[in-house]
C-alpha positions in Angstrom: 47.7 -109.4 155.0 44.5 -111.5 156.2 44.0 -114.6 154.5 41.6 -117.4 155.4 42.5 -121.4 155.9 40.6 -123.9 157.2 38.1 -121.6 158.3 40.4 -120.0 160.4 41.8 -116.2 160.1 45.4 -116.4 159.7 47.0 -112.8 160.1 50.8 -112.6 158.0 52.9 -109.7 159.2 55.5 -109.2 156.5 58.0 -107.0 158.3 60.7 -108.9 159.2 61.6 -110.3 162.8 64.4 -108.9 164.4 66.2 -111.1 166.6 68.5 -109.7 169.2 71.5 -112.0 170.7 70.7 -112.9 174.4 74.7 -113.1 174.8 74.8 -109.6 173.7 71.9 -108.5 176.1 74.0 -110.5 178.6 77.5 -109.0 178.5 79.2 -109.0 181.5 81.0 -105.4 181.5 83.9 -103.8 183.9 80.5 -101.5 185.1 78.7 -104.5 186.4 81.7 -105.0 188.9 81.1 -104.6 192.6 83.7 -101.7 194.1 85.6 -104.6 196.6 87.4 -103.0 199.7 90.1 -105.1 201.3 88.8 -106.2 205.2 92.2 -106.9 206.9 96.0 -106.2 206.7 97.3 -108.9 204.8 93.8 -108.3 202.2 95.4 -104.8 201.6 98.7 -106.3 201.2 97.8 -108.4 198.1 95.8 -105.3 196.7 98.8 -103.6 196.8 101.3 -105.9 195.5 98.5 -106.5 192.8 98.4 -102.9 192.2 101.8 -102.8 191.9 101.9 -105.4 188.7 103.3 -108.1 190.6 103.3 -111.3 188.1 103.7 -114.1 190.3 101.7 -113.9 193.7 101.2 -116.9 196.5 98.3 -116.4 198.9 98.7 -118.9 201.6 97.4 -119.6 205.0 93.9 -120.6 206.9 90.6 -121.1 205.8 87.8 -118.3 206.0 90.8 -115.4 205.0 89.0 -114.5 201.5 92.2 -115.4 199.5 89.8 -116.8 196.7 87.3 -113.9 196.6 89.9 -111.1 196.4 91.9 -112.9 193.3 88.9 -113.2 191.6 87.9 -109.9 192.3 91.2 -108.1 191.0 91.9 -110.7 188.0 88.1 -110.2 186.6 89.0 -106.0 187.6 91.9 -106.2 185.4 90.5 -108.3 182.8 86.9 -106.4 182.2 89.2 -103.2 182.4 89.2 -102.4 178.2 92.5 -100.4 178.8 94.7 -103.5 179.7 95.8 -106.2 177.7 94.3 -109.5 179.5 91.8 -111.4 177.8 90.6 -113.6 180.1 90.8 -115.0 184.0 91.9 -119.1 183.9 90.9 -120.7 187.1 93.2 -123.9 187.7 92.5 -126.4 190.5 92.9 -130.0 191.1 90.0 -132.9 190.9 90.5 -134.2 194.4 89.5 -136.8 195.4 89.6 -138.5 192.2 92.1 -137.8 189.8 90.6 -140.0 187.6 88.5 -137.4 185.9 89.2 -138.2 182.2 87.2 -141.6 182.9 84.1 -139.8 183.7 81.6 -139.7 181.2 81.0 -136.6 179.2 82.8 -134.0 177.7 85.3 -131.7 179.8 82.8 -128.8 180.5 80.4 -131.3 181.8 83.5 -133.2 184.1 84.3 -130.0 186.1 81.3 -128.3 186.1 81.2 -129.4 190.0 83.9 -127.8 190.8 83.0 -124.4 189.1 80.7 -123.9 191.8 82.7 -121.9 194.5 83.4 -119.5 191.5 79.9 -119.2 190.7 79.1 -118.3 194.2 81.9 -115.6 194.5 81.1 -114.0 190.9 77.2 -113.9 192.1 78.7 -111.8 195.2 80.8 -109.5 192.7 78.2 -108.5 190.2 75.1 -106.9 189.5 74.3 -109.4 186.9 72.1 -112.4 186.0 74.4 -115.4 186.1 78.0 -113.7 185.6 80.0 -116.7 185.9 78.1 -118.6 182.7 77.9 -115.2 180.7 81.7 -114.7 181.1 82.4 -118.1 179.9 80.4 -117.4 176.9 81.9 -114.4 176.3 85.7 -116.0 177.0 86.4 -113.8 179.6 86.3 -116.7 182.3 88.1 -120.1 181.6 88.0 -123.3 184.3 90.9 -125.9 184.1 91.3 -129.3 185.5 95.0 -129.8 186.0 94.4 -133.3 184.0 94.2 -130.8 180.9 96.4 -128.1 181.4 99.5 -129.8 179.9 100.6 -129.1 176.2 98.4 -125.5 176.7 100.2 -122.2 176.6 98.1 -119.2 178.7 98.9 -115.7 176.9 97.4 -112.6 178.3 95.7 -114.2 181.1 95.4 -113.7 184.7 95.8 -117.2 186.6 94.3 -118.1 189.8 95.5 -121.5 190.9 92.9 -122.7 193.6 93.1 -125.2 196.6 96.8 -125.6 195.4 97.4 -127.4 198.7 95.8 -130.0 196.9 97.9 -130.7 193.8 101.0 -132.6 193.8 104.3 -131.3 193.0 104.3 -132.5 189.6 100.7 -130.7 189.1 102.7 -127.6 190.2 105.6 -127.6 188.2 103.1 -128.5 185.1 101.1 -125.3 185.6 104.3 -123.0 186.4 105.6 -124.2 183.0 102.1 -123.1 181.4 102.7 -119.6 181.6 102.7 -117.6 178.5 103.4 -113.7 177.4 101.8 -110.8 179.2 100.2 -113.1 182.2 100.1 -113.2 185.4 99.4 -115.9 188.4 98.0 -116.2 191.7 98.4 -119.4 194.0 95.8 -119.6 196.8 96.3 -122.4 199.1 96.8 -123.8 203.0 98.6 -126.7 203.6 96.7 -127.8 206.4 93.6 -128.4 204.5 95.2 -130.8 201.9 92.9 -134.1 200.8 96.0 -135.8 199.8 96.9 -138.6 202.2 98.5 -141.2 200.1 102.7 -141.5 200.1 102.8 -141.4 196.3 100.3 -138.5 195.9 101.6 -136.2 198.5 100.8 -132.1 198.6 103.5 -130.4 196.9 102.7 -127.0 198.4 105.5 -126.7 201.4 107.5 -127.2 198.6 106.6 -124.8 196.3 106.6 -122.4 199.0 110.3 -122.7 199.3 110.8 -122.1 195.6 108.8 -119.5 195.5 110.8 -117.7 198.0 113.9 -118.4 196.0 112.1 -116.5 192.9 112.5 -112.5 193.2 109.3 -112.2 190.7 107.2 -114.0 193.9 105.3 -112.1 196.1 104.0 -114.0 199.3 101.4 -113.6 201.6 100.6 -115.4 204.4 97.0 -115.2 206.0 96.7 -115.7 209.9 93.5 -116.1 212.1 93.3 -112.4 212.5 92.4 -112.0 208.5 89.9 -114.5 208.7 86.4 -112.7 207.4 84.0 -115.8 206.7 82.1 -115.5 210.3 82.6 -115.6 213.6 82.3 -119.1 214.4 84.5 -120.1 211.6 87.3 -117.6 213.2 86.4 -119.6 216.8 86.8 -122.8 215.5 89.9 -122.5 213.3 91.7 -121.1 216.4 90.6 -123.7 219.0 91.8 -126.5 216.2 94.9 -125.0 215.8 95.6 -125.0 219.6 94.3 -128.8 219.6 97.1 -129.4 217.1 100.0 -127.6 218.8 98.9 -129.4 222.3 98.5 -132.8 221.1 100.4 -133.5 217.7 
């Protein structure tokens, strides 16, 4: 239908417009996940333990060994698989250097956004998809938590990744362990050599936690060494030199 208004010709289309939700077009699926294979012996050990349905795992050792990367991969592989009962990946980390995140301006999402950057990069590498981390947050496949917000919740049907756990106190690690609900599994990633906690009343609880985990039959532990470093040759050379320095002068 054509009509005139103020000497301008206006064309009106009486057919209804069809609106397609962008989130449905961009939904991340299992098929979008790249096939990742372990690069070192201890990465292979983790893959094997995970595939054996281990419910609690501790990956600790030097930086650059891919602990967080392979944990995210296996967790997302299982959560995105429509044949499993797992509904989401929950990534938990501590707000170091400041534990006063509750006093920062903004809501929980705004306060924690800066801490999600490593996982945004990992997901960019894992998926043939645009903004996969953001899309998975929108579709409730991935949830990010700071330890300041874990009290009072129960994590059911989840694969939980506790990252940079060397920056968590004994109380924080205890709080996380007691949040695990039904049909959930948990993976801890960390290296006590990298802790950012130096105050006497705010010390890392990782070494104590490792000892406790060794007393639990459910926990499977993988210790990563310099032979597992995959980030770069320069990082491997640096960490070897640093370990030699610490052994000689400390």
